[in-house]
N, C-alpha and C positions, 0 to 999 in steps of 0.2 A: 555622652549623648548617643542614643541609638542611631543606627544607620537605617535609612529608608530607601527602598528601590522603587522608582517610578514604574507604573504598570507596563510601559513600553521601554524600560531598560535604563533610564537615567537615574543616577544616584542622587538622593536628596539628603541634604545635611541636617534637615530639621523636619518636623511634622509637616505634611503637605497642606498647602492652602486649599480652600474650598474650590472645587472644580479642577484640582490637580491631584487626582487619586494616586496614592502610593501604597505599597504593601511593605511590611517589614522585611528585613533581609531574609533571603531564603535559607540562611543558616538557622533562622528561627521558625519560618514557615516553609517547610521543604516542598519541592516540586514532586508531585505524585506521578509516578511513571508506570505504565504497563509496557511490557516488552515481549515481542513476538518474533521468534527465530526457530526454524526447524532443525538447525544444526545443534545438537545437544551440547557439544563441547564449547562452541562459540556462545551459546545461550548462557551456560554456566560461567564462562570467563567474563562476559560483559556484566552479568548480574553481580558477580563478586567485585568487579572493578567499580561499578556504580555505587555499590554499597559502602565503599570507602569514603564517599563524599556525603557529608552530613546534610547538604542542601538538597539531596536527592533521596526520595523514598520509593523504592520499587514495590508496588502493591500487587503486582501480578506478572507472572511469566508464563508464556504459552508456546507450545510447539506448532500450533496450527491456527488458522483463522477462525474456524468454527468455535474452538475452545475460548478464543479471545473475546467472543461476543457475549461476554458475561455482563449483563446489564448492571448488576449491582456494583461491580468493580469499575466498569467503564464510566458510570455516572460520577464516580469519585475521582477519576484520574484527571490530571492536568494536561498530560501529553502521552502519546503512544509512540514508541520506537519500534518500527516494523521493517523486517527484511522484505524487500520487494519480491524476491523469488520464492515465496511460499508455495503457492500453486499446487499444494498437495491435496487440497480438499475443495477445489473449485474457486478459491479466492486468492488472487495475488495481493501484494502489499497495498496497492492503491485501492483496489476494490474493498479490502478490509478497512482501510482508512475511511472510505466513504460510509461504510456500514457503521463504523464507530461514531462518526459525526451524526448519523441519524439517531443514535442513542444519546449522545452528549454533544450538543451543538457547540460547546466551548472548548472541547478537547483539541489540543494541538497535535498535528500528525507529522512525524519525522520518518521519512522513507530512506533506507540506505540500500545500496546495490553495487555489485561489481560490473553491472551492465549499464549501457546507455538507455535510460528510460525517457529521453527527451520527448519522444513522440506520444507518450502516454498522458501528457499534461491535459489534453482535452477530455480525458476521462473524468477529470475532477469538475463537478458542476461549478459554474462561475460563483454561485452564492457561497460555496464552501472553500474557495481558494485561499482566503486569508488564514494564516496560521499553519501553512504547510511548508515543510523544509525537506531538503534532499542533500545527501552527501554520499560520496563513493567510499566503499569499503577500502580501507588502507591500513597496512600494518604500521604506518608511520603516525597514525592518529593516537594521541594519548587520551586517557579517560577524561581528562579535564576538557578536551575538545568536544567530546560527547556531551558532557555536562553543560557546556556553554550553549550548544545547539538546542538541547532539550529545554533549558531554562528560557531562552529567548523565544522559542516556538510556543512554549506554554503560555506566554503573555502576548501572543499574536504577532511576533516578529519573525514570520516565516521568510525563507530565502528562495522559495519555489520559483517564482517568476524571474528572479535574478539569474538562475541557472537555466531555466527553460521558459523563454518568452512564449506566451500563449499565442498560437496562431488562430485566425478566425475560424469559427466552427464551419466545417464543411469544405475547407480548403483542400483537404486530402481525402478524396473519395475512397481510394484503396485502403487507406488506414482506417477510416470509419467503418468500412465493410469488415475488416479484420476484427474489430472490436464489437461488431454486432454478434459475432459468435461468442457463446459463453466459454469460460475457461475449460469446462468439461468437454464441450464440442471441439475446441481446439486440440485438447489432449487426444481425443478419439481420432480426429482427422490426421493428426501427426503420426499416430501409430499405424493408421491405415496406410499412410504414405510410405511406411517402412515395409509394407508387404505383410503386415500382421492381420490375420483373419479377425472377423467380428467376434467369433467364439473366443479366441485367445485374448482379444482386447477386454472382453467382459471378465475374463479370469484375472487378468493383470490389474484391472482397476476395481476389482471386487464389485462388479455391477452385474445385473441380470442381462441376458442376451437381448431380451425384448427392450430393455431400457436403452442399450447401446444402439439398437436398430432405430428406435424412436428419435434419439439424439442425432443420429446420422441423417435421418429424413429431414429434421429441422435444419441441420447444417446445409444440406443440399438446397433447401428452399432459400436460405440466406445467400449462399454463394452463387446459385444459378437461378435467379428469378425469371430468366427468359428461356429456361430449358424446354425442349420440345419432346413430345412423345417419341420414344425410341432412342433418345440420347443415352450415352453411357455415363450416367450420373456419377458413379464412383470415380472413374478416370478424370472426368471434367472437374469434379470438385477437388480432387487431389491436386491437379495442375493449377487450379485457381488458388488454392490455399498456399501452395509453394510460391506462387507469384506474389501473394500478399506478404508472406514471411520475408521476402527479399526487400520489401519496402521499409522494414522496421529498422 
């Protein structure tokens, strides 16, 4: 007799009754995964580890968020495994997850990180929070642990709010202000705070000088809405940004 797996994880011993949808065991219908990790060694290792499990089919691996926004592949995927700390192209893991959900409303999102991302939960729109999971990078995790999280998240059993209870929107004004800055603006301000000139920042980030100046101007407007004529915007913005970083 074939084994059936209920859509939200319960095993069925026989074909499901009407109103109780089941799908066949994932050894027969594999969970299709896209994987995004900017560390090439880790990306290769995890890809090979997941490939050993017949219930998992890796249909796309990417080194950055922009590449991962492949509509044709994203629409076919059941779940995305994403490193939170991408941020190499203006998208961190959560921002990429949101963008993938806009392409495929059913895709599960699994975020992993070595950092505490608790305070980023409010970045996930309430309508998208089902089917999100999080786990911390750990050398103690076996590939079967990854498989379990991916399979459960793919069918809507996310653990996101178990790890990070959602706080009411607007409870933390400083945190909300931090995330009003784009990832690019945060990168620019962070470099500016290290004493790096605008010209050098443009070279490091492979951006035009004019673009960096424009993004700085926008960041100043966000960080210093009450600035007065004659204020040292650069110094005030850096101080404000460093203050915000301490709240993370």
